[in-house]
N, C-alpha and C positions, 0 to 999 in steps of 0.2 A: 348821371353817373351816380350822384349824391343819391338819388332815390333808390337806385340800385341797391347800394352799400347798407342803406336803412333797412332794405327788405331782407337782405343777406344777415345783417344782424339780428334780426327778429328771429329769421328761420333757423340760424345756429346756435342759438343759445340754448343750454341744456335746462329750461324750465326757469324758475326765480331764483337768483342766487341769493345766498344767505347773508352777502355784504355787499352794501350798495356801493361802495369802491370800485368794486368788480364789474357790477352791473352796468353803471353809468359813467364810470370815468375810464376803465381799460379796456371793455369789451367795445366800444363805439371804434378806437383806433385799431384794435384786433381785426374788426369785420373790416376795415380798409385794408389790412394786410393780407386778409384772406381774398378779399376779391380782386387784388392785384397778381394773387398766386393762383388762383383758382383752376385756372387752364394751364397751367405751367407743370414740370415734373417733379417740384419740390413736394415731399412728403409731409404728412404731420409729425412723423417721428424726428425727421430732420428739423422741422422748428423746434421739438422738443429739446433736442442737443444742443441748438442754436440760443436757446434761451440758457442753457446751462451755461455756454461759452459767455454770453453777455453778463451773465453775473458773477462769472468769474473775473472777468475786466473790471466790474465795479468793486469786488472785494479788493483787487490789487489797488485799484484808485484810493479806496478809502485809506489803506495801509502808507500807501507812498506818495500820496497827495493830502499833507496835513493841516491844509489851511480851510478856512470856510470856504471859499470857493470850489477846493477840491471834495468837500464834503458835500455841498449842494449838486457837484456836476456826477459823484460818483450815487449818489441816490437817484439822480435822473436815469443814470445808464442802468440803474436795478430796475425802475418804474419800467423802462424799456423790456427789461428781462421778463417782467411779470405781462406785460403786454404780449409777448410771444408766445408766453405759457399759456394766456388764455387764447390765441390764435389758432394753437395746435389743434386742440378739441375742436374749436369753430368749424376749421378745414377739414376734419375727419367727419364732423357732422354733414357739411355741406356735400361732400364728395360721396357720403354712406360708408364711409371707412372706418366706424369706430370698432375698436376691438377691447375684449378683456384686457390681453397683454398690452395695448397701447395706455389703456387707462392704468396700468400697474408700471409703466415706464413713467408715464408723467407724475404718479406717486411718489416714485424714487427720486426722480430726478428734482422733485420739489424739496425733498428730504435734504438732499446733498445742499440745495441753495440755502434751506435754511440755516444749517451747522455752517457752510462757510461765510454767510453775511454775519450772522451774530460772532463767530470768531473774529473775523476781520473787524468788526467793530471793538469788540473786547480789545484786541490787540493797538488799535488805532488810539483808545482811552488810556491804556497803559505806557504806550510811548508817547503822547501828548502832554499826559498830566505825571508821570511817572511814579503814580500811585499803585502799587501791589496790588490792591484791594480790586481793581480792574480785573488784573490778570487771575488772581484767584476766584473770583466770581464768575468769570467767564469761563473758567474749567469746572466749575460746579455746574453754571447752565449749561455749557455744551453736554456734559454728562446727564443733566437731567430731560435735554432735548431729545438726544440719542436712546435714552432711555425710554421715552416717553412714545416715539415713534417706533421702536423697535415692540414694545408692548402692545401698541395699537395695531401693528402688522400680526401680531401674534393672535390677537383677539378676532382677527378677520379671517385668520384661518378655518376650512371647513371640519377639522377636528376638533375645535374649540365650539362648534355648533353655529358657525357663521354661515349665512345665506352666501350663495356663490357672487362673487363681484360682477357688478353689471358693466357692459361694454361702454355704457356712457358717460358713467360716474356721477351719476347725481349726487347731490350733498345731503347728508344726512340732515333732517328735520328735527330741531328741539320740540320735544312733547310738550303738549300743551298742560300747564299744572294750574292747579286750583288752591284756594285759599292764602292766607297770608305767608304762610313758609313756600308753599309751592311758589309763589308769585316772587318772591324774594330769590329762590334758588334758580327760577327761570330767568331771572334778571341777570343773576350772577353767571350765568351760564351764558348769555348773551355778549355781556362784557367779555369774558374770556376769549369768546369766538372772535371778538374784534382786536384784543391783545395778541392772538397766536396770528391772526392774519396779517403779518408784520407790513404788507406793501402799504396797507390801507391808512397806516398813521406815521410810518418813518420817515417820509417825507416831510410832513410838519415838525416833527423834531429836528430835522436837517435844517431845514428852513430857519427856525426859532436859533440855531446853533447849539443846541441841548441834546445832542445824541446819545447822552446818558440816560434822557427819560426812555426812549426806546429800549435800551440795554438793561436797565432794571425791571422794568413792565414786562418785557419778554422773558427775561430770565424767572421771575418771579411766577408766571403763569406757567411756564413749563414745568419748573419744581412742582406746584400743585397738580399739576395734569398728572406727570409720571407719579407723583404718591399716588393719587386718586385711582389710577390704572392698577396699580401694584396691588393697593388693597382689595380691589375687587377681584382680580385675578386670584389673589390669595383667598379670598373669602370662596370664591367657587371651588377652587382646586387644592387649598391647603386644608382642609377639615380632615377628621379621623377618617382612616380608611374604614371601607365597609366591610361588615363581618365577612369572613373567609365561607365559602358552603361547606366545609368540613369543619367548623368551628361547633362547638356546642349549641349554638343559637339556631344551626343551619345544618344539621345532621345530615351526613349523605346517607342514600339508601344503599344498601348492600343485599 
């Protein structure tokens, strides 16, 4: 059985993951789930919605169970949610049922879970410390997170010039950069990707009983990302309008 699960793990991956936590910690147990479900009537989309439900339970635990044990248990449940999130795509690839719509659904559920968990952490910090700074920063972080995800969705539209989405959801590759500045920019992008990928380090903040480390890091990187995306879109679409055809520079023929 274990050999079959290992074989399924290798065959159901979507290439090399950009995050080692996903590849080596979350996908192996996800492969075991896929092995158990491969001949059942459970669909990949049902796993996607199950992942959302488990994440919602984790958020409720964060708010309603304010002790250290509650924090660790809530994040353990949240990690289960991410394992299910890995399993849905692996199940689809195992069955040959990948689709663009399924990939878009997965991306949408990820957005909802990111907003929900960050909001619940902000609420927990405010309730347990009484510091209104957490509430204010939480609202600001949620605005930045929602803005960044909406701007990303906008740039993926064909009207913006984006290529059609793929059915397998291959992750974007950070381009190879050269020179001192390029190396620094590339390193910053890789660190930002780790910080945005909240399941890969939120558990450490929970075990250390320092969930505020996740809170501030995730808020900051989303503010920077939203600002970067907004500047990029404004630079492309916010310039001066091109001359009209009947203007003096482009006279129309009569």
